[in-house]
Backbone as numpy.savetxt, mean C-alpha at the origin, in Angstrom:
# Nx Ny Nz CAx CAy CAz Cx Cy Cz
-12.18 56.31 26.74 -13.05 55.69 27.72 -14.51 55.94 27.38
-14.80 57.17 26.99 -16.19 57.51 26.66 -16.66 56.71 25.45
-15.76 56.52 24.47 -16.13 55.75 23.27 -16.41 54.30 23.63
-15.58 53.73 24.53 -15.81 52.35 24.95 -17.13 52.20 25.67
-17.48 53.18 26.46 -18.75 53.15 27.19 -19.93 53.17 26.22
-19.82 53.99 25.17 -20.90 54.07 24.18 -21.03 52.74 23.44
-19.88 52.10 23.11 -19.92 50.81 22.40 -20.59 49.74 23.25
-20.29 49.74 24.54 -20.90 48.76 25.42 -22.41 48.95 25.50
-22.84 50.21 25.57 -24.28 50.49 25.64 -24.99 50.03 24.36
-24.32 50.27 23.22 -24.92 49.82 21.95 -25.02 48.31 21.89
-23.98 47.63 22.39 -23.99 46.17 22.38 -25.10 45.63 23.26
-25.25 46.23 24.45 -26.32 45.79 25.34 -27.69 46.02 24.71
-27.86 47.15 24.08 -29.15 47.47 23.47 -29.46 46.50 22.34
-28.44 46.15 21.53 -28.64 45.22 20.42 -29.03 43.85 20.94
-28.37 43.39 22.03 -28.67 42.08 22.61 -30.09 42.03 23.12
-30.52 43.10 23.81 -31.89 43.14 24.34 -32.89 43.14 23.20
-32.59 43.89 22.14 -33.50 43.96 21.01 -33.64 42.61 20.33
-32.53 41.89 20.17 -32.59 40.57 19.55 -33.36 39.59 20.40
-33.19 39.69 21.72 -33.94 38.81 22.61 -35.42 39.10 22.52
-35.74 40.34 22.38 -37.14 40.71 22.24 -37.71 40.18 20.94
-36.94 40.25 19.88 -37.42 39.72 18.59 -37.70 38.23 18.68
-36.85 37.52 19.46 -37.04 36.07 19.56 -38.33 35.71 20.25
-38.86 36.58 21.08 -40.08 36.23 21.82 -41.33 36.82 21.20
-41.17 37.90 20.45 -42.37 38.56 19.96 -42.53 38.48 18.44
-41.45 38.10 17.74 -41.51 38.09 16.28 -41.40 36.66 15.76
-42.19 36.31 14.79 -42.14 34.99 14.18 -40.92 34.90 13.27
-40.41 33.68 13.07 -39.19 33.50 12.27 -39.38 33.98 10.85
-40.58 33.83 10.28 -40.79 34.25 8.90 -40.84 35.76 8.76
-40.95 36.48 9.90 -40.97 37.93 9.85 -39.59 38.55 9.99
-38.55 37.71 10.22 -37.20 38.24 10.39 -36.68 38.80 9.07
-35.89 39.85 9.14 -35.30 40.39 7.90 -34.34 39.37 7.28
-34.11 39.48 5.98 -33.30 38.50 5.25 -31.88 38.40 5.78
-31.32 39.52 6.27 -29.93 39.48 6.72 -29.77 38.70 8.02
-30.89 38.31 8.67 -30.81 37.52 9.89 -31.14 36.05 9.64
-31.28 35.67 8.37 -31.55 34.26 8.04 -30.31 33.43 8.33
-30.47 32.14 8.61 -29.31 31.27 8.87 -28.33 31.31 7.70
-27.05 31.45 8.00 -26.03 31.56 6.96 -25.98 30.31 6.10
-26.13 29.15 6.72 -26.01 27.90 5.99 -27.25 27.57 5.16
-28.31 28.31 5.31 -29.53 28.05 4.56 -30.37 26.96 5.22
-31.52 26.75 4.67 -32.43 25.74 5.20 -32.00 24.36 4.73
-32.13 23.40 5.59 -31.77 22.02 5.25 -33.03 21.22 4.96
-32.87 20.24 4.06 -33.99 19.38 3.71 -33.56 17.94 3.91
-34.26 17.20 4.73 -33.91 15.81 5.01 -35.20 15.02 5.19
-35.30 13.93 4.43 -36.48 13.08 4.54 -36.27 12.04 5.64
-37.32 11.43 6.12 -37.16 10.36 7.11 -36.27 9.23 6.62
-36.34 8.94 5.29 -35.49 7.89 4.75 -34.02 8.27 4.83
-33.70 9.56 4.56 -32.31 10.01 4.67 -31.79 9.83 6.09
-32.59 10.22 7.04 -32.17 10.09 8.44 -32.00 8.62 8.82
-32.91 7.77 8.34 -32.81 6.34 8.66 -31.54 5.73 8.09
-31.18 6.10 6.84 -29.96 5.57 6.21 -28.73 6.02 6.99
-28.68 7.29 7.37 -27.53 7.80 8.11 -27.38 7.08 9.45
-28.50 6.80 10.11 -28.45 6.14 11.41 -27.92 4.71 11.28
-28.32 4.02 10.21 -27.85 2.65 10.02 -26.37 2.64 9.64
-25.96 3.54 8.74 -24.56 3.59 8.33 -23.65 4.02 9.48
-24.19 4.77 10.41 -23.39 5.19 11.56 -22.95 4.01 12.41
-23.69 2.90 12.32 -23.30 1.70 13.05 -21.93 1.21 12.58
-21.69 1.32 11.27 -20.41 0.85 10.73 -19.25 1.70 11.25
-19.45 3.01 11.32 -18.42 3.88 11.85 -18.14 3.57 13.32
-19.20 3.38 14.08 -19.03 3.06 15.49 -18.35 1.71 15.67
-18.64 0.77 14.75 -18.06 -0.57 14.83 -16.53 -0.50 14.76
-16.01 0.30 13.82 -14.56 0.38 13.67 -13.92 1.03 14.88
-14.62 1.96 15.52 -14.08 2.55 16.74 -13.97 1.50 17.83
-14.99 0.61 17.92 -14.93 -0.47 18.91 -13.83 -1.46 18.57
-13.67 -1.76 17.28 -12.59 -2.66 16.85 -11.23 -2.11 17.27
-11.03 -0.81 17.05 -9.75 -0.21 17.41 -9.48 -0.32 18.90
-10.49 -0.06 19.69 -10.32 -0.16 21.14 -10.01 -1.59 21.56
-10.75 -2.55 20.97 -10.54 -3.96 21.32 -9.17 -4.44 20.85
-8.74 -3.97 19.68 -7.44 -4.39 19.15 -6.31 -3.97 20.08
-6.41 -2.80 20.67 -5.38 -2.35 21.60 -5.33 -3.27 22.82
-6.49 -3.70 23.28 -6.53 -4.60 24.44 -5.95 -5.96 24.07
-6.37 -6.52 22.93 -5.85 -7.82 22.48 -4.34 -7.75 22.26
-3.89 -6.66 21.66 -2.46 -6.49 21.40 -1.67 -6.53 22.70
-2.15 -5.79 23.69 -1.46 -5.77 24.98 -1.49 -7.12 25.67
-2.65 -7.80 25.62 -2.77 -9.10 26.28 -1.90 -10.16 25.62
-1.88 -10.17 24.26 -1.09 -11.17 23.55 0.39 -10.98 23.82
0.87 -9.75 23.65 2.29 -9.51 23.86 2.68 -9.64 25.32
1.72 -9.45 26.23 2.02 -9.56 27.65 2.07 -11.00 28.15
1.54 -11.94 27.34 1.47 -13.33 27.81 2.13 -14.33 26.87
2.32 -13.96 25.60 2.84 -14.92 24.63 3.97 -14.31 23.81
4.99 -15.09 23.48 6.02 -14.60 22.55 5.48 -14.55 21.13
5.84 -13.53 20.40 5.36 -13.33 19.03 6.55 -12.97 18.14
6.63 -13.62 16.97 7.64 -13.28 15.98 6.96 -12.52 14.85
7.41 -11.32 14.60 6.87 -10.49 13.52 7.82 -10.54 12.34
7.30 -11.00 11.19 8.10 -11.07 9.97 7.70 -9.98 9.00
8.64 -9.12 8.65 8.42 -8.04 7.69 9.25 -8.34 6.45
8.61 -8.90 5.43 9.34 -9.39 4.27 9.59 -8.25 3.28
10.76 -8.33 2.63 11.13 -7.35 1.63 12.16 -7.97 0.69
12.49 -7.23 -0.36 13.48 -7.72 -1.31 14.86 -7.84 -0.72
15.11 -7.17 0.39 16.42 -7.22 1.05 16.48 -8.29 2.12
15.52 -9.19 2.14 15.53 -10.26 3.13 14.58 -10.05 4.28
14.09 -8.82 4.45 13.09 -8.56 5.47 13.68 -8.39 6.87
12.78 -8.25 7.83 13.15 -8.12 9.24 12.33 -9.11 10.05
12.95 -9.67 11.10 12.26 -10.57 12.00 12.49 -10.08 13.43
11.39 -9.82 14.12 11.45 -9.24 15.45 10.73 -10.17 16.42
11.39 -10.51 17.52 10.81 -11.37 18.55 10.34 -10.49 19.71
9.03 -10.59 19.99 8.46 -9.89 21.13 8.23 -10.91 22.25
8.85 -10.66 23.42 8.74 -11.56 24.55 8.10 -10.84 25.74
7.22 -11.52 26.47 6.55 -10.86 27.60 7.56 -10.30 28.61
7.40 -9.04 28.92 8.23 -8.42 29.93 9.65 -8.13 29.50
9.96 -8.27 28.23 11.32 -8.06 27.76 11.32 -7.14 26.55
12.46 -6.54 26.28 12.57 -5.66 25.12 12.54 -6.49 23.83
12.00 -5.93 22.75 11.99 -6.67 21.48 13.40 -7.04 21.04
13.53 -8.20 20.40 14.82 -8.69 19.93 14.74 -8.87 18.42
15.57 -8.14 17.67 15.54 -8.22 16.22 16.70 -9.06 15.71
16.37 -9.97 14.77 17.40 -10.81 14.18 18.31 -9.99 13.28
19.56 -10.37 13.15 20.46 -9.62 12.26 20.01 -9.76 10.81
20.30 -8.79 9.97 19.89 -8.87 8.57 20.60 -10.01 7.85
19.97 -10.50 6.79 20.58 -11.59 6.03 21.81 -11.08 5.30
22.79 -11.93 5.03 23.99 -11.48 4.32 23.66 -10.98 2.92
24.50 -10.10 2.42 24.29 -9.56 1.08 24.30 -10.65 0.03
25.12 -11.68 0.21 25.19 -12.74 -0.80 23.85 -13.46 -0.92
23.11 -13.57 0.19 21.77 -14.16 0.13 20.87 -13.32 -0.77
20.94 -12.01 -0.62 20.12 -11.13 -1.44 20.48 -11.25 -2.92
21.77 -11.40 -3.21 22.20 -11.53 -4.59 21.68 -12.83 -5.21
21.85 -13.93 -4.47 21.38 -15.22 -4.98 19.86 -15.23 -5.16
19.16 -14.62 -4.22 17.70 -14.56 -4.29 17.26 -13.76 -5.52
17.96 -12.67 -5.82 17.60 -11.85 -6.97 17.74 -12.64 -8.28
18.82 -13.40 -8.39 19.03 -14.19 -9.61 18.00 -15.29 -9.72
17.75 -15.99 -8.62 16.76 -17.07 -8.65 15.38 -16.56 -9.05
14.98 -15.46 -8.48 13.64 -14.94 -8.75 13.52 -14.29 -10.12
14.64 -13.99 -10.74 14.57 -13.39 -12.08 13.94 -14.35 -13.08
14.19 -15.65 -12.92 13.57 -16.65 -13.80 12.08 -16.74 -13.54
11.70 -16.68 -12.27 10.27 -16.71 -11.93 9.55 -15.51 -12.52
10.22 -14.36 -12.55 9.58 -13.15 -13.06 9.27 -13.26 -14.54
10.07 -14.02 -15.30 9.81 -14.17 -16.72 8.45 -14.82 -16.97
8.10 -15.77 -16.12 6.79 -16.41 -16.26 5.66 -15.41 -16.02
5.89 -14.45 -15.13 4.86 -13.46 -14.86 4.68 -12.52 -16.04
5.77 -12.24 -16.76 5.67 -11.36 -17.93 5.00 -12.07 -19.09
5.36 -13.34 -19.30 4.87 -14.06 -20.48 3.53 -14.74 -20.25
3.29 -15.22 -19.04 2.12 -16.06 -18.77 0.78 -15.48 -19.19
0.47 -14.23 -18.88 -0.86 -13.70 -19.19 -1.17 -13.63 -20.68
-0.16 -13.81 -21.55 -0.38 -13.64 -22.98 -0.30 -14.95 -23.75
-0.16 -16.08 -23.07 -0.05 -17.36 -23.76 -1.31 -17.68 -24.55
-2.44 -17.26 -24.05 -3.72 -17.52 -24.73 -4.11 -16.40 -25.68
-3.26 -15.39 -25.81 -3.61 -14.25 -26.65 -2.36 -13.75 -27.38
-1.86 -14.54 -28.33 -0.61 -14.14 -29.02 -0.74 -12.87 -29.83
-1.96 -12.45 -30.16 -2.13 -11.22 -30.93 -1.79 -9.98 -30.11
-1.88 -10.09 -28.80 -1.57 -8.96 -27.93 -0.05 -8.92 -27.72
0.57 -7.88 -28.24 2.03 -7.77 -28.18 2.50 -6.78 -27.11
1.64 -6.44 -26.16 2.01 -5.46 -25.14 3.04 -5.99 -24.16
3.34 -7.28 -24.21 4.34 -7.88 -23.34 5.76 -7.53 -23.78
5.93 -7.09 -25.03 7.27 -6.94 -25.59 8.10 -5.88 -24.86
7.52 -4.71 -24.61 8.29 -3.64 -23.97 8.75 -4.03 -22.56
7.87 -4.58 -21.70 8.36 -5.03 -20.39 9.44 -6.11 -20.50
9.29 -7.01 -21.49 10.29 -8.06 -21.66 11.63 -7.48 -22.08
11.61 -6.51 -23.01 12.85 -5.87 -23.43 13.51 -5.12 -22.28
12.71 -4.44 -21.48 13.27 -3.70 -20.33 13.91 -4.66 -19.33
13.27 -5.81 -19.11 13.83 -6.78 -18.18 15.09 -7.41 -18.75
15.14 -7.57 -20.07 16.34 -8.11 -20.70 17.52 -7.17 -20.46
17.29 -5.87 -20.55 18.36 -4.91 -20.30 18.90 -5.05 -18.88
18.00 -5.27 -17.93 18.46 -5.46 -16.55 19.25 -6.77 -16.42
18.83 -7.79 -17.14 19.56 -9.08 -17.13 20.99 -8.89 -17.62
21.13 -8.21 -18.73 22.47 -8.02 -19.31 23.34 -7.15 -18.41
22.74 -6.16 -17.74 23.51 -5.34 -16.80 24.01 -6.18 -15.64
23.14 -7.06 -15.15 23.56 -7.95 -14.06 24.67 -8.89 -14.51
24.57 -9.39 -15.74 25.62 -10.26 -16.27 26.94 -9.52 -16.40
26.89 -8.29 -16.88 28.11 -7.53 -17.11 28.89 -7.30 -15.82
28.20 -7.12 -14.72 28.88 -6.83 -13.46 28.96 -7.99 -12.50
28.60 -9.19 -12.95 28.52 -10.34 -12.06 29.86 -10.66 -11.40
30.96 -10.50 -12.13 32.27 -10.83 -11.57 32.66 -9.93 -10.41
32.01 -8.78 -10.28 32.35 -7.84 -9.21 31.54 -8.09 -7.94
30.60 -9.01 -7.98 29.76 -9.27 -6.81 30.51 -10.11 -5.79
30.28 -9.87 -4.49 31.01 -10.58 -3.44 30.42 -11.95 -3.14
30.83 -12.94 -3.93 30.41 -14.32 -3.69 31.48 -15.25 -4.25
31.49 -16.50 -3.81 32.49 -17.44 -4.33 32.39 -17.57 -5.85
33.52 -17.79 -6.52 33.52 -17.88 -7.99 32.56 -18.93 -8.53
32.45 -20.07 -7.86 31.56 -21.11 -8.38 30.09 -20.70 -8.29
29.76 -19.87 -7.31 28.40 -19.36 -7.22 28.13 -18.39 -8.36
29.12 -17.55 -8.66 28.96 -16.62 -9.77 28.78 -17.37 -11.09
29.54 -18.44 -11.26 29.40 -19.23 -12.49 28.00 -19.81 -12.61
27.46 -20.26 -11.51 26.11 -20.82 -11.52 25.08 -19.73 -11.85
25.24 -18.55 -11.25 24.33 -17.43 -11.53 24.45 -16.99 -12.99
25.67 -17.05 -13.52 25.86 -16.64 -14.91 25.07 -17.56 -15.85
25.05 -18.84 -15.57 24.29 -19.79 -16.40 22.80 -19.46 -16.34
22.31 -19.18 -15.15 20.89 -18.86 -14.99 20.54 -17.61 -15.78
21.33 -16.56 -15.64 21.04 -15.30 -16.33 21.18 -15.44 -17.84
22.16 -16.19 -18.30 22.32 -16.40 -19.73 21.14 -17.16 -20.31
20.66 -18.15 -19.58 19.48 -18.89 -20.04 18.24 -17.99 -20.06
18.16 -17.09 -19.11 17.05 -16.14 -19.10 17.07 -15.25 -20.34
18.24 -14.73 -20.68 18.37 -13.88 -21.85 18.06 -14.67 -23.12
18.51 -15.91 -23.19 18.22 -16.74 -24.36 16.73 -16.98 -24.50
16.06 -17.19 -23.40 14.61 -17.39 -23.43 13.89 -16.13 -23.92
14.33 -14.98 -23.42 13.72 -13.72 -23.84 13.93 -13.52 -25.34
15.13 -13.75 -25.81 15.41 -13.57 -27.24 14.57 -14.51 -28.08
14.36 -15.74 -27.59 13.54 -16.70 -28.31 12.10 -16.22 -28.42
11.60 -15.67 -27.32 10.22 -15.15 -27.32 10.08 -13.98 -28.29
11.03 -13.07 -28.23 10.95 -11.89 -29.08 11.08 -12.25 -30.56
11.85 -13.28 -30.86 12.06 -13.65 -32.26 10.88 -14.41 -32.84
10.21 -15.21 -32.06 9.17 -16.09 -32.59 7.76 -15.61 -32.26
7.64 -14.57 -31.44 6.35 -14.06 -30.99 5.72 -15.03 -30.01
5.10 -14.46 -29.01 4.52 -15.25 -27.94 3.34 -16.07 -28.45
3.36 -17.35 -28.14 2.28 -18.24 -28.57 2.24 -19.43 -27.63
1.45 -20.40 -27.99 1.40 -21.62 -27.19 2.56 -22.55 -27.49
3.42 -22.13 -28.39 4.55 -22.96 -28.79 5.47 -23.24 -27.61
6.04 -24.44 -27.51 6.97 -24.74 -26.42 8.24 -23.90 -26.49
8.46 -23.23 -27.63 9.65 -22.38 -27.73 9.56 -21.17 -26.82
8.37 -20.85 -26.34 8.20 -19.67 -25.51 7.66 -20.03 -24.13
8.16 -21.12 -23.60 7.81 -21.51 -22.25 9.09 -21.61 -21.43
9.05 -21.29 -20.13 10.26 -21.34 -19.32 10.94 -22.69 -19.43
12.24 -22.67 -19.65 13.00 -23.89 -19.89 13.50 -24.48 -18.59
13.51 -25.82 -18.47 14.06 -26.45 -17.26 15.54 -26.21 -17.10
16.20 -25.69 -18.15 17.62 -25.40 -18.04 17.91 -24.34 -16.99
16.91 -23.53 -16.68 17.13 -22.43 -15.76 17.09 -22.84 -14.30
16.84 -24.09 -14.03 16.84 -24.53 -12.64 18.27 -24.51 -12.10
18.43 -23.99 -10.91 19.76 -23.87 -10.32 20.37 -25.23 -10.10
21.60 -25.41 -10.49 22.29 -26.67 -10.27 22.66 -26.80 -8.81
22.55 -28.01 -8.30 22.91 -28.26 -6.90 24.42 -28.44 -6.77
């Protein structure tokens, strides 16, 4: 108890002394150990002006966020909205109706995803080859093309095991085989403006 009493007296004395220093001593006369820990700051009027103008942009986004919440509530409270979230698996479609729980459409069948993958595989070949048609000296397209060819052959090898009607599998097999033939033609002749290295109309899905 006596020790606590002495500590309190010392604390009170230190506080009074510091208060006295603040009124009777100039800041430049303070000992170094009482200097601000963060150090002195230097800011020009131009720096302050720039910060003030840029702060408008930060405040703007805060206002946008607040307004967006209001618009979101008003729109969904008065109008039906369909939200489409697209993906390689067919995506999700959600219907928001005023005053009702959201209604989500069932996912697309697996066979749709399979057919879509085969159809888009031909489109992807144009993306691999297209950027280099004007620059045949650049051969950096070869490795991506070879990697995609390996995926094509893997898909072909297991095509009979996919759950779809046999005639659909036959049609997909033609598309994938034509894709592989196109890739092999490109790799053999080198990419150029030659018609030998352009997507062939044979790859169009038969009706």
